C-alpha positions in Angstrom: -83.9 150.6 156.3 -80.0 149.0 158.0 -78.7 147.2 154.7 -77.2 143.4 157.1 -74.1 143.1 156.3 -74.2 139.0 157.7 -75.8 135.9 158.6 -76.4 137.2 162.0 -79.4 138.5 163.5 -83.0 137.0 162.6 -82.6 133.5 161.9 -85.4 132.1 164.1 -85.7 130.1 167.1 -83.3 127.1 167.8 -84.7 123.6 165.0 -83.6 120.4 166.0 -85.2 117.7 163.9 -86.8 114.6 165.8 -84.9 112.5 163.6 -81.2 113.1 163.2 -79.9 112.1 166.2 -75.9 113.7 166.4 -75.6 112.5 170.8 -77.3 115.5 172.0 -81.1 115.9 170.3 -80.7 116.6 166.9 -79.3 119.7 164.2 -80.0 122.8 165.8 -80.0 126.3 164.3 -78.2 128.6 165.8 -79.9 131.5 166.8 -78.3 135.0 166.9 -74.9 134.0 164.9 -73.7 132.0 168.1 -70.5 129.2 167.2 -71.7 125.7 167.8 -69.8 123.6 170.3 -66.3 122.2 168.6 -67.6 118.6 168.7 -70.6 119.4 166.6 -68.1 121.9 164.5 -66.8 118.8 164.2 -68.9 116.6 163.0 -70.9 119.3 160.6 -67.2 120.2 158.6 -67.4 116.6 158.1 -71.3 115.8 157.0 -70.6 119.4 155.2 -67.2 118.4 153.3 -69.5 115.2 152.3 -72.1 117.4 150.9 -69.7 119.4 148.8 -68.7 116.4 146.9 -71.8 115.4 146.6 -72.8 118.5 145.4 -69.7 118.6 143.1 -70.1 115.9 141.2 -74.4 116.6 141.1 -73.6 119.7 138.8 -71.4 117.9 136.9 -73.3 115.7 135.8 -76.2 117.5 135.9 -74.1 120.2 133.1 -73.1 117.3 131.0 -76.3 115.9 130.8 -77.9 119.4 129.9 -76.1 119.7 127.1 -75.8 116.1 125.7 -80.3 116.1 126.4 -80.1 119.6 124.7 -81.1 120.4 121.4 -78.5 117.7 119.6 -76.5 120.7 118.2 -74.4 121.4 121.1 -76.6 123.4 122.8 -77.3 123.7 126.1 -80.8 122.2 128.0 -80.1 125.2 130.2 -80.4 128.2 127.1 -83.3 126.6 126.4 -85.2 126.8 129.3 -87.4 130.0 130.7 -89.1 131.0 133.6 -92.9 130.2 134.3 -94.5 132.9 133.7 -97.1 132.6 136.4 -94.4 133.0 139.1 -93.8 135.7 137.2 -97.0 136.6 138.0 -97.1 135.2 141.0 -93.9 137.6 142.1 -95.1 140.9 141.3 -99.0 140.5 142.8 -96.9 139.1 146.0 -94.5 142.1 146.7 -96.1 145.1 147.2 -97.9 143.1 150.6 -94.4 142.3 152.1 -92.7 144.5 154.3 -89.7 145.2 155.4 -89.0 145.5 159.9 -86.8 146.7 161.9 -86.4 146.4 165.4 -84.3 148.1 167.3 -83.7 146.6 171.3 -81.8 145.0 173.6 -78.6 143.4 171.7 -79.0 145.5 168.7 -81.0 145.5 165.7 -83.4 142.9 164.3 -84.1 142.8 160.8 -87.1 140.5 159.1 -90.1 140.5 157.3 -93.4 140.6 157.1 -96.9 140.8 155.0 -100.4 142.4 154.9 -103.7 140.2 155.4 -106.3 143.2 155.4 -107.4 145.9 154.2 -107.1 146.9 157.9 -103.8 147.5 156.7 -102.6 144.3 159.5 -99.2 143.0 159.0 -98.3 139.5 160.4 -94.8 138.3 161.1 -93.2 136.4 163.4 -92.7 136.6 167.2 -89.3 136.8 167.9 -88.6 139.8 165.8 -90.7 141.7 167.8 -89.6 140.7 171.3 -86.1 142.5 170.3 -87.7 146.1 170.8 -87.9 148.1 173.8 -91.8 149.3 173.2 -94.8 148.2 171.0 -93.8 150.0 168.3 -91.5 149.1 165.0 -89.6 150.6 161.3 -91.1 149.6 158.9 -90.4 149.7 154.9 -92.9 149.2 152.1 -92.1 147.5 148.8 -91.4 151.1 147.0 -89.5 152.5 149.9 -91.7 154.0 152.1 -91.0 153.9 156.2 -93.4 154.8 158.7 -94.1 153.8 162.4 -95.9 150.6 163.1 -97.5 149.4 166.0 -97.7 146.0 167.6 -101.0 145.1 168.3 -100.2 142.0 170.0 -97.7 138.5 170.2 -97.8 135.1 170.9 -94.4 133.9 171.8 -95.7 130.0 171.8 -96.7 130.1 168.5 -94.0 133.1 167.1 -96.5 135.2 165.5 -97.1 138.3 166.7 -99.3 141.4 164.6 -98.3 145.4 163.5 -100.6 147.5 161.9 -99.5 150.1 159.7 -101.5 153.8 158.6 -104.1 153.2 156.2 -102.2 155.4 154.3 -99.6 153.3 153.4 -102.0 151.2 151.4 -100.5 148.0 151.6 -102.1 145.2 149.0 -103.7 142.3 151.1 -102.0 138.7 150.5 -104.6 136.1 149.7 -104.1 133.1 152.1 -104.5 129.4 151.3 -107.0 127.0 152.2 -106.3 124.5 155.2 -105.1 121.5 153.4 -104.2 123.0 150.5 -101.0 122.8 150.6 -99.3 119.9 148.2 -95.6 118.2 148.7 -94.1 119.5 144.8 -96.4 122.6 144.3 -93.8 125.7 143.6 -93.4 128.1 145.7 -92.1 131.6 146.7 -90.5 132.9 149.9 -90.5 136.6 150.0 -89.4 139.2 152.0 -85.9 140.6 152.8 -82.9 138.4 153.5 -80.3 139.8 154.8 -81.4 143.8 154.1 -82.8 143.2 151.2 -86.2 144.1 150.6 -88.2 142.8 148.0 -86.1 139.7 147.4 -87.8 136.4 146.1 -86.5 132.7 146.2 -88.2 130.2 144.3 -88.6 126.2 145.2 -91.3 123.8 146.4 -93.2 122.9 148.8 -90.4 119.5 150.1 -93.2 118.5 153.4 -96.3 119.6 155.2 -97.5 118.4 158.8 -92.6 118.3 159.0 -92.9 117.5 163.4 -89.8 119.9 164.4 -89.1 121.7 167.8 -89.0 125.3 167.3 -87.4 127.0 170.5 -89.0 125.6 173.1 -91.6 124.3 171.1 -93.0 121.7 169.0 -93.9 122.9 165.6 -95.9 121.1 162.5 -94.7 122.3 160.0 -94.1 123.5 156.2 -90.7 122.5 154.8 -89.6 124.1 151.3 -85.7 124.6 150.0 -86.5 127.5 148.7 -83.9 129.8 149.7 -84.5 131.2 153.0 -81.8 133.6 155.2 -81.9 135.8 158.2 -84.3 138.7 157.1 -86.9 136.5 155.7 -88.0 135.6 159.2 -92.1 136.7 159.5 -92.6 136.8 155.5 -94.4 135.3 153.1 -94.3 131.7 151.5 -96.7 132.1 148.4 -97.6 128.8 146.2 -98.1 129.9 142.0 -101.3 131.5 142.6 -99.9 134.0 144.9 -101.6 132.4 148.6 -99.7 132.2 151.3 -99.1 128.9 152.4 -97.1 129.5 155.7 -95.1 132.4 157.6 -90.9 131.5 156.6 -89.6 130.9 160.5 -86.8 129.2 160.4 -83.2 127.5 158.7 -81.6 124.5 159.4 -77.5 125.9 159.1 -74.5 123.6 158.7 -72.0 125.2 161.5 -74.3 128.4 161.0 -74.2 129.1 157.9 -77.0 130.1 156.0 -80.0 128.3 153.8 -79.2 125.0 153.1 -82.4 124.5 151.6 -84.2 123.7 154.5 -86.7 125.7 155.8 -89.6 125.4 158.2 -92.8 128.1 157.8 -95.4 128.0 160.3 -98.7 126.5 158.3 -101.0 129.4 157.5 -104.5 128.1 159.2 -102.5 128.0 162.2 -101.1 131.5 161.7 -104.7 133.5 160.5 -105.7 131.5 164.1 -103.4 133.3 166.0 -103.6 136.3 164.1 -107.6 136.9 164.5 -107.1 136.5 168.5 -104.5 138.9 168.8 -106.7 141.3 166.4 -109.6 140.6 168.4 -108.1 141.1 171.4 -105.8 144.4 170.7 -107.5 145.8 167.3 
């Protein structure tokens, strides 16, 4: 699988916040590494500078607070912390069902992620990744490094969902799906995929918001918002809860000056993705 070397494709469709007015309709995610207008760049640089000061101050305060609030013997609190066992187990459970996707087509090569949803080896991913292809097949790499050709079962541009099918011999582990309406703000989640061409990457965060109304591309969506780090190449991968259930399909990130993750990512709720995927599979096999 080709290694992604920069913050380029695929970044996902444009995201515009309906609540952030910058004089022209919000803060866009700039797709495909395109530069934003100069006026927007200047505004974002001022914002980024302010955020950097806040982040530095917060980090310094957190470090000092951790040292004081540790054991009382000068040992930092961070040294006492351990990785939650449930997330370790979740990562081990989920990774075998996630794949890296490479699409060669117009304008070069696009990379993304996907995950198995059934024992028929159907893989859900984002349509904006598959749309770059020239034909009806794409290249898929499993977590164990095996590379195969997958058939494009079908696509739905409006929902940004596409379904692939890999050969049965791949034996992907289907991921369980969360029940509709079960996702809660504040619960821990993992984003799994291939950011920047790095397969089987896991990043952790929480659900920052549910039912977030955003515009992705030309369509209005209800999205799950997360602060789990999502970068180019994560598109199409699963956002999973601590039980290993998929709560959403990672689709877009908000950026400042077209850079990487700033802790604001968006996923298509799994109930929407499942409905579209079931329709596609019913039509295409």
